[in-house]
N, C-alpha and C positions, 0 to 999 in steps of 0.2 A: 161270760165264758169261764170255764174252769180250767186252770192251767196245770193242774196236777192232781194226783189221787193218793199217793202214799206219804208217810211221815218220815222225815230225815232231820230231826231236831239237832242231831249231833253236828250237821254241816255248819250250822250257824256259829257254834263255838269254834270250830276248826278254822273258819274263814275270817273271823273278826279278831283273832289274836295272832301274834307272831308264831311261826311254826317252822320246824326243820324241813327243808325241801331241797333235794338234789345236792346234798352236801353243804348247803348254806345254813349256818347255825340258827338263823331266825330272820323273818322278814315281816314287814307290815304292809298291807295293801295301800296304805297312805303314802308309801314311798314311790309308788308307781307314777310315771309322768302322765298317764292317761286315766280317764275315769274307768272304774271297774265296778260292775254290778253283777252279782251272782244270785240266782234263784235256785231253790232246792227242787226236789221232785214234786213237791206240792204246788210249785209255782210261786212260792213266797220268797221275798228277798232276804238273804242271809248275809250278804256283804254289799256295802255301799261306801266306797272309799271317799277320801276328802276331795279328790279331783271330780268325782261324779257329783258330789254335793255342790262344788263350785260351778260346774258346767250347767247343771240342771236347775240351780238355785233352790234345791229341795234339801232341807236339813236331814242329816243322816238318821236321826231318831224318828223322823216321820216316814222314812222309807223302809227301815228294817221291819221284817215280819209282815209287810203288806204284800198283796198280790202284785206280781211284776207289772201288769198292765196299769195298776193304779200308781205305783211308785215311779214308773217310767212311762207316762202316757205319750207315746210317740205316734205320729201320723206320717204317711208318705206325702210327697209333694202334690198329690191329688186329693188330700184330705181324708184318706182312708186310714182307719185305726190299724196300726202296724201289727200288734200282737194278734188281733183277730184275723188279719190277712195271712200271716205267716204260720200261726198255730204251731209253736215250737214243740209242744208236748203231744201233738197228734200228727196225722199225715203219715207219709212214708217213713218207715223205720230206717231207710238208708240215708236220710238227710243228716248232714254233719254240721250245718249252721247256715249263716247268711253272710255274704261278702259285704265289705264296707260300702256304705251308701249314705247319701244325704237324707236325713229325716228331720221332722219338725217337732219341737217341744211346744208346750202351751205358750201362746203369745207369738208364735211364728218364728222363733229363733231356730236357726239351722244347727244341726249337730251331725257329726260323722259317726255312724254306728256300725259295729260288726258283732256277730253273735256266733257262739260255738255251742253245739248240742253235745253234751257229754253223756255217754252211755257206759254202764258197767260191763256190758257184754255186747258184741255185735248184734244188731237188729233188736236189741232189748229196748225197754222203755227209757225215756230221757231221765237221767238222774240229776243233772244240773244244766242250767242254761247260763253261760258265761258271756257277758256283754261288755264290750269296750266302747268308750265314748271319747271323742275328741272334738274340741272346738274347731270352728272353720276359719279362725283368724289367720292361721298360717297359709291356708289355701287361698283365702281372699287376698292376702298380700302378694302371693305368687301370681294370682290372676291379674291383679292391678299392675304388677311389674311387667307381665307379658303384654298387657294392653298398652302400657306406656312405651314398651319397646316397639310394638307395631306402629303406634302413632308417630314415634320418633323416626322410624325407618321410612314411613310414608312421607313425612314432611321433608326428610333429608333427600329422598330420592326424587321428589316432585320437582324441585327447583332445577337440578342439573339435567334431568331428563326432558323437562320443558325446553330448556335452552338447546340441548342437542337436537331435539325434534324441530324446533323453530329454525335453527341455522341450517340444518341439512335440507329441510323442505324449501327454504329460501334459495339455497344454492342450486338445488335441483331445478327449481322453477325459473330462476333468473340468472343462471350461471354467466351468460355473456354480458350482463349489465354491470358486473363488478370488475374492478381493477384487481390486479394480482395482489396488491397490498391488502385490499379489502377481503379478498378470499383467504389470504394467509391469516388475517386477524380472526375471521370467523372459524377457520379450522383450528387455530390455536385455542380458541375458546371451547370448541367442541372437545378437543383433546384434554384440556384441563378438567372439564366437567366429567368426561369419561373416567379420568383418574380419580376424581372425587367419588364416583359411584363404586369404582373398584376398591378404594380404601374402606368405604362403608361396608361392602360385602365381606371384606377381609376381617373387619372388626366383628361383624356378626358371627362369622365362622369361629373366630377366636373365643367369643363369649359362649357359643354353643359347646365348644370343646372344654372350656374351663368349667362351665356349670355341670357337665356330664363327667368330669374327671378324665377326659380323653385327650388332654393336651399333650402331644408327643414332643419329646425333647431329644434332639440329636446331639449328644454331648461330644465335645472335642476340646482340645486345649484352646483357651481364649486369652489373648493379651488385652485385658480390659483398658489399660492405659492407652494402647494404640487405638482401640476402638473409640475412646473419648476424643483422641486427637483427630480421627477421621471425621467425626461429627462436627467438631469445631471448624475444621477446614471447609466442610460443606456450608456451614452457616456464614463464614466469611466470604465464600464464593458467591453466596446469594445476596451479599451487600452489607452484612453486619461488620462493624469495625472490629479489627482484631483485638483492640484493647477493651472490648466489651467483656472479654472472657479472661478468667484467671484460673490456671490449673495447678494443683499441687498433688504430686505423687509421692507418698510417703512409703518408701520401700524398706527392704525388699518385699515384694508381694508374693504370697504363696501361689503355687501352680493352681490354675482354675480350670475345671472341666465343666463346660456349660454349652448350651445351644447358642452359637454366635448370632444367628438371625434373631432369636428371641431377646438376647442381650441388647442387640442393636435397636430393637423395637422399644425396649425400656428406656435406653439412653435417649433415643430420638424423642420420645414423648416427654420426658422430664425436661430436656433442654429446650424443646419447643415451647413448653409451658412457661419456663423461666424467661425466655426471650420475649414471648408474646404478651404475657400477663405481668411480668416483673419489671423492675426498673434497675438502672445502674449496672454495676458489674455482676456478671453471673460467675459464681465461683464453683469449681468442680474439684472435689478432693477425693483421691483414691488412696486407700490405706488398708493395711491388714485389719481384720476384725480385732476388737479389744476384749478385755475381761468381762465387759457387760454383755457380750454376745455369747450365744449358746455354743456355736461351733467355730472352728478355725476356717477362715475364708477371707474374702475381700469385701470391704465396705466402700460404697460410693455415695458421696453427699453432693447434692446440687442445691445451691442457695442463691438468692438474688437480694436486691436492696429495695424492693418495692414495698407496698403497704402490707403485704403478707396476707394470710388467710385468717379471717376472724376466728376467735377462740371457739365460738359456738358452732362453727362450721367444720372444725377439724375432724370431728367424728364421722362426717359424711363424705369426706373427700374421695374415698375409694369406693363409694357406692355408685350404682348406675345413674347416669344422667346428671351427675353433679357438675355444675358449670360455674359455681361461685357467683360473682357479681356480673359476669359477662354471659352472653348467649352464644358465643362462637363455638363451633364444633358440635359433636354429638353428645358429649358428656360421658363417653364410654372409655376414653383412653386410660384414665387412671384405674378404672375397674380392671381393665385388661392387664395393665402393668402389675397390679397386685397379684392377679392370678398367675402371671408368668413367674414372678419372683417366688411365690409360694410353691409353684410346681417344681422349682429348683431346690426347694427346701430352705429358702431364705426368708427374710422378713423385710418389710418396708414400713417406714413411719413418716409422719409429717409433723413439723413444728415451726418454730420461729427462728430464723437465722440470726447470726451475730449482728447484722446490719438492720434487722427488723423485718426482712422479707420472708418469703416462704422458704422452708428448708426440707427437702426430701432426702431421706437416707435409706438405702437398701443394701442388704447383705446377700452374698452368694457363697455358700459353703464350698470347700474344695471339691468334694464329691468325685474323687478319682474313681475310675471303673474298678470293679472288684478284682479283675485279673492283674491289675497293677499293684493293688494293695496286698495281694497274696503272693507276689513275687514271681508270677508266671512270665 
């Protein structure tokens, strides 16, 4: 197949050296994060950047000035030669290119390819074919993450739904055979399992909103010290000894505008982790942010006296499905906590506390509404 007819030798020099472009003093195709391949009107490669060489494993000097179909021998997933199939230099003059799709390099390696057909005038001959290449690693990671999420959801839903189905079917079939205490026990179990399903669905909705950047915040004044106190009272009401907790409020605290429900979600998760997985006294410190922080706001630190988180695991604590050495829960809580804190413009870190246990510290900037800061 012939990919071109006319000669444009000047393109090669223009595309393989830095050049002024839209006010930028100079650029190098090797600076691009994606692979870039450009063929001139003859169908010969005049640009083959470093990323293209990395993705295709073809050295640049072997690709330049070769026909496009030889320098970049692509096939579709059915084994058909891509350039013969698409014929970029022939066919309808209204075509502008090819959308991104999965294609195969020699050896069966997948690559994401998109092409643009550049014409000097509408409906004129193709002057250049510009091809971008991307590896599929990021997409594969996303696909694996989605598969893990589906598997986790299926596993977490199966157990409570099996319980709910079993108890309700038993009660409906044999209601008269059970005592009131037995019925109450079964209904309480059904209620607890229904709450577990509700929590999982809430977590999934939060993840969806965080990943899509659509997590809504309803900011209002928040007394975070009072919020901490409410959570500690709830823990003691559920049977935790009051002396299990130590609270230090280092004031005065700046005014804080945040979403109170989301702040409660963060506090609940961190305190639950410290109580369930930590040991000894759980210490909560609330203080104004310090000089090491980027913005004025409030910092909350939650630490315990347990074995802590291994150093090699600290970089994965806020990823999906991280459960540490235990298998309890979905492993989604800390991922959601990080998303909520960052949606507020804050930061969260994990480290080792003074007593050797895990220490989580998050900050929330003041973030007063604009109408207050402007004096309206």
